[in-house]
C-alpha positions as a Markdown table, in Angstrom:
| # | Residue | x | y | z |
|---|---|---|---|---|
| 1 | Met | 138.1 | 67.2 | 114.5 |
| 2 | Thr | 141.3 | 65.4 | 115.7 |
| 3 | Asp | 144.3 | 67.0 | 116.9 |
| 4 | Gln | 145.9 | 66.8 | 113.3 |
| 5 | Glu | 143.4 | 69.3 | 112.7 |
| 6 | Val | 143.4 | 71.8 | 115.8 |
| 7 | His | 148.0 | 71.2 | 116.5 |
| 8 | Pro | 148.6 | 73.4 | 113.5 |
| 9 | Phe | 146.9 | 76.4 | 115.5 |
| 10 | Val | 148.3 | 76.0 | 118.5 |
| 11 | Gly | 150.0 | 79.4 | 119.9 |
| 12 | Lys | 148.1 | 81.3 | 117.3 |
| 13 | Pro | 145.5 | 83.7 | 118.1 |
| 14 | Val | 141.6 | 81.5 | 117.2 |
| 15 | Arg | 138.0 | 81.0 | 117.3 |
| 16 | Val | 137.2 | 78.1 | 118.3 |
| 17 | Thr | 133.7 | 76.4 | 118.0 |
| 18 | Leu | 132.8 | 73.9 | 120.5 |
| 19 | Ala | 130.5 | 71.4 | 120.0 |
| 20 | Asp | 127.6 | 72.6 | 122.9 |
| 21 | Gly | 127.6 | 75.7 | 120.3 |
| 22 | Arg | 130.2 | 77.9 | 122.6 |
| 23 | Ile | 131.9 | 80.1 | 121.0 |
| 24 | Leu | 135.9 | 80.8 | 122.1 |
| 25 | Ala | 138.3 | 83.0 | 121.1 |
| 26 | Gly | 141.9 | 83.9 | 122.5 |
| 27 | Thr | 144.8 | 82.2 | 122.2 |
| 28 | Leu | 145.4 | 78.2 | 121.6 |
| 29 | His | 147.4 | 75.9 | 123.9 |
| 30 | Ala | 148.3 | 72.9 | 124.0 |
| 31 | Asp | 149.6 | 70.3 | 126.5 |
| 32 | Asp | 150.1 | 66.2 | 125.1 |
| 33 | Ala | 151.6 | 65.0 | 128.5 |
| 34 | His | 148.5 | 62.8 | 129.4 |
| 35 | Gly | 148.7 | 61.0 | 126.1 |
| 36 | His | 146.4 | 62.8 | 124.4 |
| 37 | Ala | 145.8 | 65.9 | 124.1 |
| 38 | His | 144.5 | 68.9 | 126.0 |
| 39 | Tyr | 143.9 | 72.5 | 125.0 |
| 40 | Ala | 143.1 | 75.4 | 126.3 |
| 41 | Val | 142.1 | 79.1 | 124.4 |
| 42 | Val | 143.3 | 82.1 | 126.6 |
| 43 | Ser | 141.3 | 85.0 | 126.4 |
| 44 | Asp | 142.8 | 88.8 | 128.0 |
| 45 | Pro | 140.2 | 89.8 | 131.2 |
| 46 | Val | 137.2 | 91.0 | 130.3 |
| 47 | Ala | 137.9 | 94.2 | 133.0 |
| 48 | Ala | 141.0 | 96.1 | 133.3 |
| 49 | Gly | 142.7 | 94.6 | 135.8 |
| 50 | Gly | 141.1 | 91.0 | 136.1 |
| 51 | Ser | 142.8 | 88.2 | 135.2 |
| 52 | Lys | 143.5 | 85.7 | 132.2 |
| 53 | Ala | 140.3 | 83.9 | 131.0 |
| 54 | Thr | 141.3 | 79.8 | 130.5 |
| 55 | Glu | 138.8 | 77.5 | 128.8 |
| 56 | Val | 140.4 | 74.1 | 129.2 |
| 57 | Ile | 139.0 | 71.5 | 126.5 |
| 58 | His | 139.6 | 68.4 | 126.6 |
| 59 | Gly | 140.3 | 66.3 | 123.6 |
| 60 | Ala | 139.9 | 68.0 | 119.9 |
| 61 | Asp | 136.7 | 66.4 | 119.2 |
| 62 | Ile | 134.5 | 68.3 | 121.0 |
| 63 | Ile | 136.4 | 71.4 | 118.7 |
| 64 | Thr | 133.4 | 71.5 | 115.4 |
| 65 | Asn | 135.5 | 74.9 | 114.2 |
| 66 | Ile | 138.2 | 76.1 | 114.5 |
| 67 | Glu | 139.7 | 79.4 | 112.5 |
| 68 | Asp | 142.5 | 82.4 | 112.6 |
| 69 | Ala | 141.3 | 85.3 | 114.6 |
| 70 | Ala | 144.4 | 86.8 | 114.5 |
| 71 | Asp | 142.8 | 89.9 | 112.5 |
| 72 | Asp | 140.2 | 89.9 | 116.0 |
| 73 | Pro | 142.2 | 92.1 | 119.0 |
| 74 | Ala | 139.4 | 90.4 | 121.0 |
| 75 | Ala | 140.9 | 87.1 | 120.1 |
| 76 | Val | 145.1 | 87.9 | 120.8 |
| 77 | Glu | 146.6 | 87.2 | 124.6 |
């Protein structure tokens, strides 16, 4: 995918499929300060009292699919 395709989802709960087959669910964050975009999917902790899980994605090109996940409580940070 391209940054232009991914950027409308920033700040929203998403389900992201990566090129390696992993599927991530959480709120999408972006950092464009490096001349190209880095993204992070942040999810609530798996266990009560735990810390949020963050997966950093280095560029939109490894994202094969992204979809709105506002109806998925597991994806809402």
